[in-house]
C-alpha positions as CSV (number, residue, x, y, z in Angstrom):
1,M,4.2,20.1,-11.2
2,E,6.9,17.6,-11.8
3,F,8.5,18.4,-8.3
4,L,5.1,17.9,-6.7
5,K,4.7,14.6,-8.6
6,G,8.0,13.6,-7.5
7,I,7.3,14.4,-3.7
8,F,4.3,12.2,-3.8
9,V,6.1,9.3,-5.6
10,V,8.7,9.4,-2.9
11,I,6.0,9.2,-0.3
12,H,4.0,6.4,-1.9
13,L,7.5,4.3,-2.2
14,V,8.3,4.8,1.3
15,C,5.0,3.8,2.6
16,M,4.9,0.7,0.3
17,A,8.5,-0.1,1.6
18,I,7.2,0.3,5.3
19,V,4.4,-2.1,4.7
20,I,6.5,-4.9,2.8
21,G,9.4,-4.3,5.1
22,N,7.2,-4.9,8.2
23,W,5.9,-8.2,6.4
24,L,9.3,-9.6,5.5
25,T,10.9,-8.9,8.8
26,N,8.1,-10.4,11.0
27,L,7.3,-13.6,8.9
28,R,8.1,-15.9,11.7
29,A,5.9,-14.3,14.4
30,P,3.3,-12.3,12.6
31,R,2.9,-9.0,14.2
32,F,2.3,-5.4,12.9
33,A,4.9,-2.5,13.9
34,K,3.2,0.6,15.0
35,G,2.1,2.7,11.9
36,V,1.9,0.1,9.2
37,W,-1.7,0.8,8.7
38,H,-1.0,4.4,8.6
39,A,1.6,3.7,5.9
40,A,-0.9,1.5,4.1
41,A,-3.3,4.2,4.1
42,G,-0.6,6.7,3.0
43,S,0.3,4.7,0.1
44,F,-3.3,4.6,-0.9
45,V,-3.8,8.3,-0.5
46,S,-0.6,9.3,-2.3
47,G,-1.5,7.0,-5.1
48,L,-5.0,8.6,-5.6
49,I,-3.0,12.1,-5.4
50,L,-0.7,10.8,-8.1
51,V,-3.5,9.8,-10.2
52,G,-5.3,13.3,-9.9
53,L,-2.0,14.9,-10.7
54,A,-1.7,12.8,-13.9
55,T,-5.2,13.5,-14.8
56,A,-4.5,17.2,-14.4
57,A,-1.5,17.0,-16.6
58,A,-3.5,15.3,-19.3
59,D,-1.1,12.2,-19.1
60,P,-2.6,9.1,-20.4
61,L,-3.8,6.7,-17.9
62,N,-4.8,3.0,-17.9
63,H,-7.8,3.1,-15.8
64,V,-8.2,-0.5,-15.6
65,K,-4.9,-0.8,-13.8
66,I,-5.7,2.0,-11.6
67,G,-8.9,0.5,-10.6
68,V,-7.3,-2.9,-9.9
69,K,-4.6,-1.5,-7.9
70,A,-7.1,0.5,-6.0
71,V,-9.2,-2.3,-5.0
72,V,-6.0,-4.3,-3.9
73,A,-4.9,-1.2,-1.9
74,I,-8.2,-0.8,-0.1
75,L,-8.1,-4.3,1.0
76,V,-4.5,-3.9,2.2
77,V,-5.6,-0.8,4.2
78,T,-8.6,-2.6,5.6
79,L,-6.7,-5.7,6.5
80,A,-3.9,-3.6,8.0
81,F,-6.3,-1.7,10.1
82,L,-8.0,-4.9,11.3
83,G,-4.7,-6.5,12.1
84,D,-3.4,-3.5,14.0
85,K,-6.6,-3.8,16.2
86,Q,-5.8,-7.6,16.6
87,G,-2.3,-7.0,17.5
88,K,-3.2,-4.6,20.4
89,R,-5.1,-7.6,21.9
90,G,-2.4,-10.3,21.3
91,E,-0.8,-11.9,18.2
92,V,-2.3,-11.1,14.7
93,S,-3.7,-13.9,12.7
94,R,-1.2,-15.3,10.2
95,G,-4.1,-15.1,7.4
96,V,-4.4,-11.4,7.9
97,F,-0.8,-10.7,8.2
98,T,0.0,-12.7,5.0
99,A,-2.9,-10.9,3.1
100,V,-1.4,-7.4,3.8
101,G,2.1,-8.3,2.8
102,A,1.1,-10.2,-0.1
103,G,-1.5,-7.5,-1.2
104,A,1.2,-4.9,-1.0
105,L,3.6,-7.0,-2.9
106,L,0.9,-7.7,-5.6
107,N,0.5,-4.0,-5.9
108,V,4.1,-3.4,-6.4
109,L,4.2,-6.1,-9.2
110,L,1.0,-4.5,-10.9
111,A,2.7,-1.1,-10.9
112,V,5.8,-2.5,-12.4
113,L,4.8,-5.4,-14.7
114,W,1.5,-4.2,-15.8
115,T,2.2,-2.0,-19.2
């Protein structure tokens, strides 16, 4: 069970790194690299799987924290999807681009700092 949890933690971290890395590298001219919304969705799904694994292992969970992080993640995935569709027609709006990066960063801060 620990090995499986470790695999999903790695997937979760890599997906978050893709979203935040794209945001940081494209701050001047907002655009989404291919696969950013897939990475956002992958981060959300792997987070849900990690919650399921923790529940199955009877680990204590902070359900309020998980709920807040889930809402932020759903917003990030939705905005990344919309931004990806905008990007295919031209440049992405700065607001959508900033919201995706800031939301992903907020989720990282919530994960690390909320005890």
